[in-house]
C-alpha positions as CSV (number, residue, x, y, z in Angstrom):
1,M,71.2,-34.4,-34.7
2,N,70.8,-37.9,-36.8
3,T,67.4,-38.4,-38.8
4,V,66.0,-40.3,-36.2
5,E,65.8,-36.9,-34.1
6,I,64.9,-34.6,-36.8
7,I,61.8,-37.1,-37.4
8,G,60.8,-37.4,-33.7
9,Y,61.1,-33.6,-33.5
10,F,58.9,-33.2,-36.4
11,A,55.8,-35.6,-34.5
12,M,56.4,-33.8,-31.8
13,T,56.0,-30.5,-33.4
14,F,52.8,-31.4,-35.4
15,L,51.1,-33.1,-32.6
16,A,51.6,-30.4,-30.4
17,I,50.3,-27.8,-32.8
18,S,47.0,-30.0,-33.5
19,F,46.0,-29.6,-29.8
20,L,45.8,-25.6,-30.3
21,C,43.2,-25.9,-33.3
22,K,40.3,-25.5,-32.6
23,N,39.3,-26.4,-35.9
24,M,38.6,-30.7,-35.7
25,K,39.2,-31.3,-39.4
26,T,42.6,-29.1,-38.8
27,L,43.1,-31.6,-35.7
28,R,42.5,-34.3,-36.9
29,L,44.9,-33.6,-40.2
30,L,47.4,-32.4,-38.0
31,N,47.5,-35.1,-35.7
32,T,47.8,-37.8,-38.6
33,I,50.8,-36.1,-39.7
34,G,52.5,-36.2,-36.4
35,C,51.1,-39.5,-35.9
36,L,52.6,-41.3,-38.9
37,A,55.6,-39.3,-38.5
38,F,55.6,-41.5,-35.2
39,V,55.1,-44.8,-36.8
40,V,58.3,-44.1,-38.8
41,Y,60.1,-43.0,-35.1
42,G,58.8,-46.0,-33.6
43,Y,59.6,-48.4,-36.4
44,M,63.1,-46.8,-36.5
45,L,64.2,-46.9,-33.0
46,E,62.5,-50.5,-32.7
47,A,60.1,-49.2,-29.8
48,Y,56.7,-51.1,-31.0
49,P,54.4,-49.7,-28.6
50,V,55.5,-45.9,-29.8
51,M,54.9,-47.5,-33.2
52,V,51.5,-49.5,-32.6
53,V,49.7,-46.7,-30.5
54,N,50.1,-44.2,-33.2
55,A,49.2,-46.3,-36.1
56,L,46.1,-47.1,-33.6
57,I,45.3,-43.0,-33.6
58,V,45.9,-43.0,-37.2
59,I,43.1,-44.9,-37.7
60,I,40.8,-43.2,-35.1
61,N,41.8,-39.9,-36.7
62,F,41.0,-41.4,-40.3
63,Y,37.6,-42.7,-39.2
64,N,36.8,-39.2,-37.7
65,L,37.9,-37.4,-40.7
66,Y,35.3,-39.4,-42.4
67,Q,32.8,-38.5,-40.2
68,L,33.5,-35.0,-40.4
69,L,33.3,-34.7,-43.9
70,Q,30.2,-37.0,-44.0
71,E,28.2,-34.6,-41.4
72,K,29.1,-31.9,-43.9
73,E,27.7,-33.3,-46.8
74,T,24.7,-34.1,-45.3
75,A,24.3,-30.6,-43.7
């Protein structure tokens, strides 16, 4: 198993585990870790569509995490 495959499996694991979470903050955090790993994976394979879509999901996750933290502060 090479480094690229290890990063791919790492990303896949975090992404899959994130969908098992009931807590949205935990889900977004684990999903972000998985997506960041997929960005690296896509870059290493020169699979730019994989890299771009996961980078966009990271941005969406950061936005949603920010919204969740704002809701918690105002509650």
